[in-house]
C-alpha positions in Angstrom: 155.9 86.9 9.6 152.9 86.2 11.8 149.8 85.8 9.7 146.3 86.9 10.5 145.2 83.4 11.9 148.2 83.3 14.3 147.2 87.0 15.5 143.6 85.7 16.0 144.7 82.7 18.0 147.0 84.8 20.2 144.2 87.4 20.7 141.8 84.6 21.7 144.4 83.2 24.2 144.9 86.6 25.8 141.1 87.3 25.9 140.4 83.9 27.5 143.2 84.5 30.1 141.8 87.9 31.0 138.2 86.4 31.2 139.3 83.5 33.4 141.4 85.9 35.6 138.4 88.2 36.0 136.1 85.4 36.9 138.5 83.9 39.5 139.2 87.4 41.1 135.4 88.1 41.2 134.7 84.7 42.9 137.6 85.2 45.3 136.3 88.6 46.3 132.8 87.4 46.6 133.9 84.6 49.1 136.2 86.8 51.1 134.2 88.6 53.8 136.9 91.2 54.2 136.3 92.5 50.7 132.9 93.6 51.7 133.0 97.3 52.4 130.0 97.2 54.7 131.4 94.4 56.8 131.5 96.5 60.0 127.8 97.6 59.6 126.4 94.4 58.3 123.3 93.3 60.2 123.7 96.3 62.5 120.0 97.3 61.9 118.8 93.9 63.0 117.2 93.7 66.5 119.7 92.7 69.2 119.8 89.5 71.2 121.5 90.5 74.6 123.5 87.8 76.4 124.9 88.8 79.8 127.9 86.5 81.0 128.2 87.0 84.9 131.9 86.7 85.5 131.7 88.1 89.1 132.6 84.7 90.6 136.3 83.7 90.9 137.0 80.2 89.6 140.1 78.2 88.8 141.4 78.3 85.3 141.4 74.5 85.2 139.4 72.2 87.4 142.7 70.5 88.6 144.2 73.8 89.7 142.3 73.7 93.1 142.1 77.5 92.8 145.8 77.8 92.6 145.5 79.9 89.4 142.1 81.6 89.8 140.5 83.9 87.3 137.2 85.4 86.3 136.9 83.6 83.1 133.8 81.5 83.0 134.8 77.9 83.0 131.6 76.2 82.2 131.8 74.3 78.8 128.1 73.6 78.5 127.5 77.3 78.2 129.4 77.3 75.0 126.9 74.8 73.6 124.0 77.0 74.8 125.6 80.0 73.1 126.0 78.0 69.9 122.3 77.1 70.0 121.3 80.8 70.6 123.4 81.9 67.7 122.2 79.3 65.3 118.4 79.9 66.0 118.6 83.8 66.1 120.8 84.7 63.2 117.9 84.9 60.7 116.3 88.0 62.1 118.5 89.1 64.9 122.2 89.7 66.0 123.7 88.5 69.1 125.6 90.8 71.4 127.4 89.3 74.4 128.0 91.7 77.6 131.0 90.2 79.4 130.7 91.4 83.0 130.3 94.8 84.7 133.2 96.5 82.8 131.6 95.8 79.4 128.3 96.8 80.8 129.6 100.1 82.1 131.2 100.9 78.6 127.9 100.2 76.8 125.8 102.2 79.2 128.1 105.2 79.0 130.4 104.9 82.2 130.6 103.6 85.7 128.4 106.5 86.9 125.5 105.1 85.0 125.5 102.1 87.4 124.1 101.9 90.9 126.7 102.6 93.5 127.1 99.0 94.6 128.0 97.9 91.1 130.5 100.8 90.4 133.3 98.3 90.9 134.4 95.7 88.3 134.8 93.0 91.1 131.4 93.5 92.5 129.3 90.4 93.0 126.2 90.1 90.8 123.4 88.1 92.3 119.6 88.2 91.5 119.0 91.6 92.9 121.8 93.1 90.8 120.9 91.1 87.7 117.4 92.4 88.1 118.7 95.9 87.4 121.2 94.9 84.7 118.3 93.3 82.7 116.1 96.3 83.0 118.9 98.7 82.3 120.0 97.0 79.0 116.5 96.6 77.8 115.6 100.3 78.8 118.8 101.5 77.0 118.8 99.3 73.8 115.6 97.3 73.6 115.7 93.9 71.8 115.7 90.4 73.3 117.2 89.5 76.7 118.2 85.8 76.6 119.8 83.9 79.5 123.1 82.3 78.5 121.8 79.0 80.1 119.1 78.4 77.6 119.1 75.6 74.8 117.4 76.8 71.7 115.7 74.1 69.7 113.9 76.2 66.9 114.4 79.6 65.3 113.4 82.7 67.3 110.3 84.2 65.7 109.8 87.7 64.6 108.6 89.6 67.8 105.9 92.2 67.7 106.8 95.9 67.4 104.2 97.1 70.0 104.4 94.8 72.9 106.7 93.8 75.7 106.8 90.0 75.9 107.4 87.7 78.8 107.6 84.1 78.5 106.9 81.0 80.5 106.6 80.7 84.2 108.8 81.3 87.1 110.7 78.0 87.8 111.0 78.7 91.5 107.4 77.6 91.8 107.1 73.7 91.8 103.7 73.8 90.1 102.5 76.4 87.7 99.1 78.1 87.6 97.5 80.6 85.2 98.4 83.4 87.6 102.0 82.3 87.8 104.6 85.1 87.4 106.5 84.6 84.1 110.1 83.6 84.0 112.8 86.2 83.2 115.1 84.0 81.1 113.8 85.4 77.9 112.3 88.9 77.5 111.4 91.1 74.5 111.3 94.9 74.4 110.2 96.3 71.1 112.3 99.6 71.4 114.8 101.4 73.5 113.5 103.8 76.2 110.3 101.8 76.6 108.3 103.0 79.6 108.0 99.5 81.0 111.7 99.3 81.3 112.6 102.9 82.2 110.2 102.6 85.1 111.5 99.2 86.1 115.2 100.3 85.9 114.6 103.4 87.9 112.8 101.6 90.7 115.5 98.7 91.0 118.4 101.3 90.9 116.9 103.3 93.8 116.5 100.0 95.7 120.1 99.1 95.1 121.5 102.6 96.0 119.7 102.6 99.3 119.2 99.0 100.4 119.8 98.1 103.9 120.4 94.3 103.3 118.1 91.4 103.0 117.0 92.0 99.3 118.7 88.7 98.3 115.7 86.8 99.9 112.8 88.9 98.8 112.6 88.0 95.1 112.0 91.7 94.3 111.7 90.9 90.6 108.3 89.2 91.2 107.1 92.5 92.8 108.5 94.5 90.2 106.7 92.4 87.4 103.4 92.8 89.3 103.9 96.5 89.7 104.8 96.9 86.1 101.8 94.8 85.0 99.5 97.0 87.0 100.9 100.3 85.4 101.4 99.0 81.8 99.0 96.1 81.3 98.2 97.3 77.8 101.8 97.2 76.9 102.6 93.7 78.2 101.9 90.2 76.8 102.8 87.0 78.6 103.4 83.9 76.3 103.6 80.7 78.1 104.2 78.0 75.5 107.6 78.8 73.8 109.3 77.9 77.1 109.8 74.3 77.8 110.1 74.2 81.6 107.0 72.3 82.7 105.9 68.7 82.3 102.8 66.7 82.7 99.2 67.8 83.4 100.2 69.2 86.9 102.7 71.5 85.0 105.4 70.4 87.5 108.7 72.2 86.8 111.4 70.3 84.9 114.2 69.7 87.5 118.0 69.1 87.0 117.4 65.4 87.7 115.2 65.3 84.7 117.8 67.0 82.4 120.8 65.1 83.7 119.4 61.5 83.8 120.5 58.9 81.3 117.9 57.9 78.9 117.3 56.8 75.3 116.0 60.2 74.1 115.0 63.7 75.3 111.3 62.9 75.5 111.6 60.1 78.2 111.6 62.7 81.1 109.2 65.2 79.5 107.4 66.0 76.3 108.7 68.7 73.9 105.8 70.6 72.3 106.0 71.3 68.6 105.9 75.0 69.2 108.4 74.8 72.1 111.4 77.0 71.3 113.9 76.7 74.2 114.7 74.8 77.4 116.0 76.9 80.3 118.7 75.4 82.5 118.5 76.6 86.3 122.1 77.8 86.3 122.0 79.2 89.9 120.7 75.9 91.3 123.2 74.0 89.1 126.2 76.0 90.6 124.9 75.6 94.1 124.4 71.8 94.1 127.7 70.0 94.6 126.1 66.7 93.6 126.1 67.9 90.0 129.6 69.3 89.9 130.7 66.4 87.6 128.4 67.9 84.9 130.1 71.3 85.3 133.5 69.7 84.6 132.3 67.9 81.4 133.7 69.1 78.2 131.6 70.0 75.2 132.4 66.7 73.4 131.7 64.7 76.5 128.4 66.2 76.9 127.5 65.7 73.2 128.6 62.1 73.3 126.7 61.3 76.5 123.2 59.6 76.7 121.8 62.3 79.2 118.6 64.0 78.2 120.4 67.3 78.1 122.9 65.7 75.7 120.0 64.8 73.3 118.7 68.4 73.6 122.1 69.8 72.7 122.5 67.4 69.8 119.2 68.5 68.4 120.0 72.2 69.0 123.3 72.5 67.3 123.2 69.8 64.6 
């Protein structure tokens, strides 16, 4: 017969097994994100950082294809590093949403009829006049941050004000900046959906696109739109120059591609990085147009990170 001591020992073994099993299952479930019942709504209340990927240009799937196998998939490895820096430095207070071309944009805005007539085709080309509307439409519909996909974020994005539309930096089309320079449009903050600044901006640009007769690509309408918006809503707008690292030296000359792509011992040999500087914009349109920098567009992420270019030092500091 089994004595009381044996029963006690067996009971302790069973109890220990149940306890260990419960602890293991609890730990497994806590580490498994798919066990979270709120996984689909997690962080959905956070303000959104909008990143638009312009896939309207046709490119080759691989650089050695010579356009034999063309696609609309963006084949620019350095943008992956930019995106990694954006996610890393915004995840504390924001969530990142990527809009992949016009089809995705139409779905988010409620259908193709919500877009201007020239953009009601997934294969339409998107240049600055069209991007001017896309930017305004997204901020008018949803609010949040608009961030260019070709920005390198070096520090965490701070909490934005709830009562002001924020513009940052200075327009890099100007060689030298002044106190009256128009701000850049790489990073913009809208505190809420349907903000009057963006509803008015979106309506004006949409009408211009629907009835344009040509030539708008050369007028830089976004500058006029900002000036008009500032005149109407000056109390709702704030321009912050410092977070953007796009100027160098006392003359405030713009940082050029040559500065970013030169070989150096560190990122500070070409220009100084302020302690409060948050991000470095890369002039993507200029980079794509200048054939002399095609070698950089073909570099892989690993090649960029292992290089001694200024931009490589920036990427390593951003994603480390």
